[in-house]
C-alpha atoms as an extended CHARMM CRD file, in Angstrom:
* protein
*
       115  EXT
         1         1  MET       CA            135.9030000000      120.8690000000       64.2860000000  PROA      1               0.0000000000
         2         2  THR       CA            132.5950000000      120.0330000000       62.4640000000  PROA      2               0.0000000000
         3         3  ALA       CA            129.4720000000      122.1100000000       63.2150000000  PROA      3               0.0000000000
         4         4  PRO       CA            126.8300000000      120.2550000000       65.1470000000  PROA      4               0.0000000000
         5         5  HSD       CA            124.2470000000      120.3550000000       62.1870000000  PROA      5               0.0000000000
         6         6  LEU       CA            126.8960000000      118.8320000000       59.9250000000  PROA      6               0.0000000000
         7         7  ARG       CA            127.6140000000      116.0250000000       62.3560000000  PROA      7               0.0000000000
         8         8  ALA       CA            123.9060000000      115.3620000000       62.5720000000  PROA      8               0.0000000000
         9         9  GLY       CA            123.5490000000      115.2380000000       58.7990000000  PROA      9               0.0000000000
        10        10  GLN       CA            126.4810000000      112.8120000000       58.7180000000  PROA      10              0.0000000000
        11        11  ARG       CA            124.9250000000      110.5470000000       61.3770000000  PROA      11              0.0000000000
        12        12  ALA       CA            121.5860000000      110.5360000000       59.3110000000  PROA      12              0.0000000000
        13        13  GLU       CA            123.4850000000      109.5770000000       56.2550000000  PROA      13              0.0000000000
        14        14  ASP       CA            125.3890000000      106.8630000000       58.1030000000  PROA      14              0.0000000000
        15        15  ILE       CA            121.8720000000      105.4040000000       59.2510000000  PROA      15              0.0000000000
        16        16  ALA       CA            120.3240000000      105.7430000000       55.8460000000  PROA      16              0.0000000000
        17        17  GLU       CA            123.2850000000      104.0700000000       54.1660000000  PROA      17              0.0000000000
        18        18  ALA       CA            123.3930000000      101.1420000000       56.7510000000  PROA      18              0.0000000000
        19        19  TYR       CA            119.4940000000      100.7120000000       56.3730000000  PROA      19              0.0000000000
        20        20  LEU       CA            119.7410000000      100.4810000000       52.5180000000  PROA      20              0.0000000000
        21        21  SER       CA            122.8810000000       98.3730000000       52.5270000000  PROA      21              0.0000000000
        22        22  ALA       CA            121.0670000000       95.8050000000       54.8290000000  PROA      22              0.0000000000
        23        23  ARG       CA            118.3770000000       95.5510000000       52.0240000000  PROA      23              0.0000000000
        24        24  GLY       CA            120.8660000000       94.8290000000       49.3010000000  PROA      24              0.0000000000
        25        25  LEU       CA            121.9220000000       98.2450000000       47.8250000000  PROA      25              0.0000000000
        26        26  VAL       CA            125.6850000000       98.9090000000       47.3030000000  PROA      26              0.0000000000
        27        27  THR       CA            127.2710000000      102.2740000000       47.9960000000  PROA      27              0.0000000000
        28        28  LEU       CA            129.1490000000      103.8690000000       45.0770000000  PROA      28              0.0000000000
        29        29  ALA       CA            129.6550000000      107.3480000000       46.5460000000  PROA      29              0.0000000000
        30        30  ARG       CA            128.6830000000      109.6760000000       49.3960000000  PROA      30              0.0000000000
        31        31  ASN       CA            128.1400000000      113.3890000000       49.1630000000  PROA      31              0.0000000000
        32        32  HSD       CA            128.7590000000      113.8320000000       45.4270000000  PROA      32              0.0000000000
        33        33  ARG       CA            129.0290000000      117.6480000000       44.9740000000  PROA      33              0.0000000000
        34        34  CYS       CA            128.8290000000      119.7550000000       41.8490000000  PROA      34              0.0000000000
        35        35  ARG       CA            128.2150000000      123.3500000000       41.2570000000  PROA      35              0.0000000000
        36        36  GLY       CA            124.4750000000      123.8050000000       42.2850000000  PROA      36              0.0000000000
        37        37  GLY       CA            123.8470000000      120.4210000000       43.6340000000  PROA      37              0.0000000000
        38        38  GLU       CA            124.6510000000      117.4660000000       45.8340000000  PROA      38              0.0000000000
        39        39  ILE       CA            123.6590000000      113.9030000000       46.2490000000  PROA      39              0.0000000000
        40        40  ASP       CA            123.7870000000      112.3810000000       49.7480000000  PROA      40              0.0000000000
        41        41  LEU       CA            124.3450000000      108.7120000000       48.5210000000  PROA      41              0.0000000000
        42        42  VAL       CA            124.7430000000      107.1600000000       45.1760000000  PROA      42              0.0000000000
        43        43  MET       CA            123.9900000000      103.4010000000       45.3300000000  PROA      43              0.0000000000
        44        44  ARG       CA            123.2390000000      100.5280000000       43.0760000000  PROA      44              0.0000000000
        45        45  GLU       CA            120.4790000000       98.1810000000       43.2700000000  PROA      45              0.0000000000
        46        46  GLY       CA            121.0420000000       95.3430000000       40.6550000000  PROA      46              0.0000000000
        47        47  ALA       CA            121.5260000000       97.2220000000       37.4110000000  PROA      47              0.0000000000
        48        48  THR       CA            119.7720000000      100.3340000000       38.6370000000  PROA      48              0.0000000000
        49        49  LEU       CA            121.6290000000      103.4620000000       39.9300000000  PROA      49              0.0000000000
        50        50  VAL       CA            119.9110000000      104.8640000000       42.8860000000  PROA      50              0.0000000000
        51        51  PHE       CA            120.4710000000      108.5620000000       43.8490000000  PROA      51              0.0000000000
        52        52  VAL       CA            119.3590000000      108.9910000000       47.5120000000  PROA      52              0.0000000000
        53        53  GLU       CA            118.4590000000      112.0950000000       49.4130000000  PROA      53              0.0000000000
        54        54  VAL       CA            118.4640000000      111.8400000000       53.1110000000  PROA      54              0.0000000000
        55        55  ARG       CA            116.2720000000      114.0970000000       55.2220000000  PROA      55              0.0000000000
        56        56  ALA       CA            116.1710000000      114.0960000000       59.0680000000  PROA      56              0.0000000000
        57        57  ARG       CA            113.9510000000      115.9210000000       61.3860000000  PROA      57              0.0000000000
        58        58  ALA       CA            113.3280000000      115.5610000000       65.0910000000  PROA      58              0.0000000000
        59        59  SER       CA            109.5850000000      115.9100000000       64.6320000000  PROA      59              0.0000000000
        60        60  ALA       CA            106.6870000000      116.3230000000       62.2650000000  PROA      60              0.0000000000
        61        61  ALA       CA            106.4100000000      119.9740000000       63.2360000000  PROA      61              0.0000000000
        62        62  PHE       CA            106.4280000000      122.2990000000       59.9980000000  PROA      62              0.0000000000
        63        63  GLY       CA            105.6630000000      119.3940000000       57.8610000000  PROA      63              0.0000000000
        64        64  GLY       CA            108.5440000000      117.1340000000       58.9100000000  PROA      64              0.0000000000
        65        65  ALA       CA            111.1710000000      115.5660000000       56.9230000000  PROA      65              0.0000000000
        66        66  ALA       CA            109.1120000000      114.8100000000       53.7030000000  PROA      66              0.0000000000
        67        67  ALA       CA            107.8710000000      118.4640000000       53.4540000000  PROA      67              0.0000000000
        68        68  SER       CA            111.5260000000      119.7030000000       53.2580000000  PROA      68              0.0000000000
        69        69  ILE       CA            111.9740000000      118.2510000000       49.9880000000  PROA      69              0.0000000000
        70        70  THR       CA            111.0140000000      121.1070000000       47.8200000000  PROA      70              0.0000000000
        71        71  ALA       CA            110.9250000000      121.4110000000       43.9810000000  PROA      71              0.0000000000
        72        72  ALA       CA            114.1480000000      123.4200000000       44.1120000000  PROA      72              0.0000000000
        73        73  LYS       CA            115.7510000000      120.6080000000       46.1700000000  PROA      73              0.0000000000
        74        74  ARG       CA            114.7380000000      118.0670000000       43.7290000000  PROA      74              0.0000000000
        75        75  GLN       CA            116.1410000000      120.1490000000       40.8650000000  PROA      75              0.0000000000
        76        76  ARG       CA            119.5490000000      120.4460000000       42.6110000000  PROA      76              0.0000000000
        77        77  VAL       CA            119.5290000000      116.5740000000       43.1180000000  PROA      77              0.0000000000
        78        78  VAL       CA            118.8120000000      116.0170000000       39.5790000000  PROA      78              0.0000000000
        79        79  LEU       CA            121.4520000000      118.3720000000       38.4590000000  PROA      79              0.0000000000
        80        80  ALA       CA            124.0820000000      116.6210000000       40.6330000000  PROA      80              0.0000000000
        81        81  ALA       CA            122.8600000000      113.2390000000       39.3430000000  PROA      81              0.0000000000
        82        82  ARG       CA            123.3510000000      114.3390000000       35.7750000000  PROA      82              0.0000000000
        83        83  HSD       CA            126.8590000000      115.5450000000       36.7430000000  PROA      83              0.0000000000
        84        84  TYR       CA            127.6310000000      112.1900000000       38.3710000000  PROA      84              0.0000000000
        85        85  LEU       CA            126.5000000000      110.2660000000       35.3680000000  PROA      85              0.0000000000
        86        86  ALA       CA            128.4870000000      112.3210000000       32.9540000000  PROA      86              0.0000000000
        87        87  ALA       CA            131.6780000000      112.4860000000       35.1610000000  PROA      87              0.0000000000
        88        88  GLU       CA            131.5860000000      108.6190000000       35.5940000000  PROA      88              0.0000000000
        89        89  GLY       CA            130.5420000000      107.9180000000       32.0460000000  PROA      89              0.0000000000
        90        90  ILE       CA            127.5860000000      105.8600000000       33.1790000000  PROA      90              0.0000000000
        91        91  ASP       CA            124.5530000000      105.0020000000       31.1280000000  PROA      91              0.0000000000
        92        92  ALA       CA            122.3120000000      103.0080000000       33.2980000000  PROA      92              0.0000000000
        93        93  PRO       CA            118.6580000000      102.9640000000       34.3890000000  PROA      93              0.0000000000
        94        94  CYS       CA            118.2880000000      105.4490000000       37.4300000000  PROA      94              0.0000000000
        95        95  ARG       CA            115.8470000000      106.4670000000       40.1640000000  PROA      95              0.0000000000
        96        96  PHE       CA            115.6160000000      108.9590000000       43.0530000000  PROA      96              0.0000000000
        97        97  ASP       CA            114.9000000000      107.5620000000       46.3340000000  PROA      97              0.0000000000
        98        98  VAL       CA            114.4400000000      109.4590000000       49.6460000000  PROA      98              0.0000000000
        99        99  VAL       CA            115.0910000000      108.2460000000       53.0630000000  PROA      99              0.0000000000
       100       100  LEU       CA            113.3400000000      109.9320000000       55.8030000000  PROA      100             0.0000000000
       101       101  LEU       CA            114.5780000000      109.9100000000       59.4820000000  PROA      101             0.0000000000
       102       102  GLN       CA            111.9600000000      111.2610000000       61.8790000000  PROA      102             0.0000000000
       103       103  SER       CA            110.9280000000      110.5380000000       65.4720000000  PROA      103             0.0000000000
       104       104  GLY       CA            113.3620000000      107.5380000000       65.6190000000  PROA      104             0.0000000000
       105       105  ARG       CA            111.7530000000      105.9720000000       62.5270000000  PROA      105             0.0000000000
       106       106  VAL       CA            113.2770000000      105.2100000000       59.0940000000  PROA      106             0.0000000000
       107       107  GLU       CA            111.1130000000      105.4630000000       56.0810000000  PROA      107             0.0000000000
       108       108  TRP       CA            112.4500000000      104.5800000000       52.5780000000  PROA      108             0.0000000000
       109       109  LEU       CA            110.5120000000      106.1020000000       49.6560000000  PROA      109             0.0000000000
       110       110  ARG       CA            111.6290000000      104.2820000000       46.4540000000  PROA      110             0.0000000000
       111       111  ALA       CA            111.1850000000      106.2350000000       43.2830000000  PROA      111             0.0000000000
       112       112  ALA       CA            110.1710000000      109.2700000000       45.4610000000  PROA      112             0.0000000000
       113       113  PHE       CA            110.4300000000      111.6960000000       42.3240000000  PROA      113             0.0000000000
       114       114  GLU       CA            111.5100000000      111.8160000000       38.6610000000  PROA      114             0.0000000000
       115       115  ALA       CA            113.9610000000      113.7720000000       36.7080000000  PROA      115             0.0000000000
C-alpha cells in the first residue's frame, strides 16, 4: 500500500504531465532516479529536452510551492538530469521547468533555473 503523501505526489505529477502534454510536450520518462537525485518528468518540446520538477502545496503558507525549490533541490535535479543524459546517450538542448500546483491552480515556469 502506498503512503498518502506518495499518492498525493503521484496525483500532482499526473496533473502536471497532462497539463504539459496538452501544450505539446511529449513524455519520455517519469521519476528518473539516480543516487543523489530524481527528476519527476522528462519531456521533449521540439528538439529540447525538458526536465520538470513538480511541486504541490495546499496553500501559500510557509512560502508555498515555489519556495520549496531550494538550491539543494535544484542541485539534485541537475545531478539526475546529467545522469539521465549520460545513461540515454543524449546530446540535446535542455532546460529545467517547474510546475507549481497550489490552491487548485497550475503554474508552469519555463526555464525556471539553469544547470
